[in-house]
C-alpha positions in Angstrom: 100.4 -64.9 -109.9 103.7 -63.9 -108.2 106.7 -65.1 -110.1 110.2 -66.0 -108.9 112.9 -63.6 -110.1 115.7 -66.2 -109.7 113.5 -68.3 -112.0 113.3 -65.6 -114.4 117.1 -65.0 -114.1 118.0 -68.7 -114.8 115.5 -68.6 -117.7 117.3 -65.7 -119.3 121.0 -67.2 -118.7 119.9 -70.7 -120.1 118.6 -69.1 -123.4 120.8 -69.8 -126.6 120.3 -69.7 -130.2 118.4 -72.9 -130.3 116.3 -72.4 -127.0 113.9 -69.5 -125.6 112.7 -69.3 -122.3 109.1 -68.3 -121.6 107.0 -67.2 -118.6 103.7 -69.3 -118.5 101.4 -66.6 -117.2 98.8 -68.6 -115.8 101.2 -70.7 -113.6 104.3 -68.3 -113.1 106.3 -71.2 -114.4 109.3 -70.3 -116.3 110.2 -73.1 -119.2 112.6 -73.4 -121.9 111.5 -74.8 -125.4 113.9 -75.5 -128.2 113.3 -74.3 -131.7 113.1 -78.1 -132.5 110.3 -78.6 -130.2 108.5 -75.6 -131.7 108.9 -76.8 -135.2 107.8 -80.4 -134.2 104.8 -78.8 -132.6 104.0 -76.9 -135.8 104.2 -80.1 -137.7 102.1 -81.9 -135.5 104.6 -84.1 -134.1 105.8 -84.6 -130.5 106.8 -87.6 -128.6 107.6 -89.4 -132.0 110.1 -86.7 -132.8 112.0 -87.9 -129.7 111.0 -84.9 -127.6 110.3 -85.1 -123.7 106.4 -84.7 -123.4 106.6 -81.9 -121.3 108.6 -79.8 -123.7 106.4 -80.9 -126.4 103.3 -80.0 -124.5 104.7 -76.4 -123.9 105.7 -75.9 -127.5 102.1 -76.9 -128.3 100.8 -74.5 -125.8 102.8 -71.6 -127.1 101.6 -72.0 -130.7 98.0 -72.4 -129.4 97.6 -69.8 -126.8 100.6 -67.3 -127.4 99.2 -65.0 -125.0 99.6 -67.2 -122.1 103.3 -67.5 -122.9 105.7 -64.5 -122.7 109.3 -64.8 -123.9 111.6 -63.6 -121.6 114.3 -60.9 -122.5 116.6 -62.4 -125.3 120.3 -61.6 -125.7 119.5 -58.3 -127.7 117.6 -57.0 -124.9 120.1 -58.2 -122.3 122.8 -56.8 -124.2 126.0 -58.1 -122.2 128.1 -56.4 -124.8 127.1 -53.0 -123.4 127.2 -54.3 -119.8 130.8 -55.1 -120.4 131.6 -51.7 -121.8 129.9 -50.0 -118.9 131.9 -52.2 -116.5 135.3 -51.3 -118.4 134.0 -47.5 -118.0 133.4 -47.8 -114.3 136.5 -49.2 -113.3 138.5 -46.4 -111.3 142.1 -47.3 -112.2 142.6 -45.8 -115.8 145.2 -48.4 -117.0 143.0 -51.1 -116.2 139.9 -49.0 -117.7 141.8 -48.8 -121.0 142.8 -52.4 -120.7 139.3 -53.6 -120.2 138.1 -50.9 -123.1 140.6 -52.6 -125.7 139.3 -56.1 -124.8 135.8 -55.2 -125.8 136.5 -54.1 -129.1 136.5 -56.0 -132.4 136.0 -59.8 -133.0 136.0 -61.9 -130.1 135.3 -59.3 -127.6 133.5 -61.6 -125.2 136.4 -64.2 -124.9 138.9 -61.5 -124.8 137.0 -59.5 -122.2 136.4 -62.5 -120.0 140.2 -63.5 -120.2 141.3 -59.9 -119.4 139.0 -59.9 -116.3 140.4 -63.2 -115.1 143.9 -61.9 -115.7 143.2 -58.7 -113.8 141.6 -60.7 -110.8 138.1 -58.6 -111.5 136.1 -61.9 -112.2 134.0 -61.6 -109.0 133.3 -57.8 -109.3 132.6 -58.5 -112.9 129.9 -61.0 -112.3 128.5 -59.1 -109.6 128.1 -56.2 -112.0 126.8 -58.8 -114.5 124.4 -60.1 -112.4 122.9 -56.9 -111.4 122.7 -56.0 -114.9 120.7 -59.2 -115.7 118.4 -58.4 -112.9 117.9 -54.8 -113.8 116.7 -56.1 -117.2 114.3 -58.7 -115.6 112.8 -56.2 -113.3 112.1 -53.9 -116.0 110.7 -56.6 -118.2 108.3 -57.7 -115.5 107.1 -54.1 -114.8 106.5 -53.8 -118.7 104.2 -56.8 -118.6 102.6 -56.4 -115.3 104.5 -59.3 -113.8 104.4 -59.4 -110.0 107.4 -60.9 -108.4 107.6 -63.1 -105.1 108.8 -60.9 -102.3 112.4 -62.0 -101.4 112.7 -64.7 -98.9 114.9 -64.4 -95.7 
């Protein structure tokens, strides 16, 4: 079943330390499931744990038939830190390149980098670069798992 690249990208972006995005292979649906829902499903709880029925059903499905659910690339596979480094190196102006390079070093690099990009007026370029990076990761993941993407519309 063809899958929407847009949905995969949205699922990748909405993940967090408490939420994981999965592709439900039989339907091509991308779902977000909380760690709380997975834990409740393991314990046999669901709606009584205050969870939405759909999320509870998805969590039970993940635990029962794991092969039908593929976790989307996580933050380690996406590696936005490396994207920031590559973006910095790719800037033509050596002074700007050095400033961005300094911003990605050490503790607080994500915040410092985004502040620096904003101050330098490179926000649009950064987000275009980052979006292409996410898309490259998503396409490689789909290829590795034999996922067919919907053809682009328009």
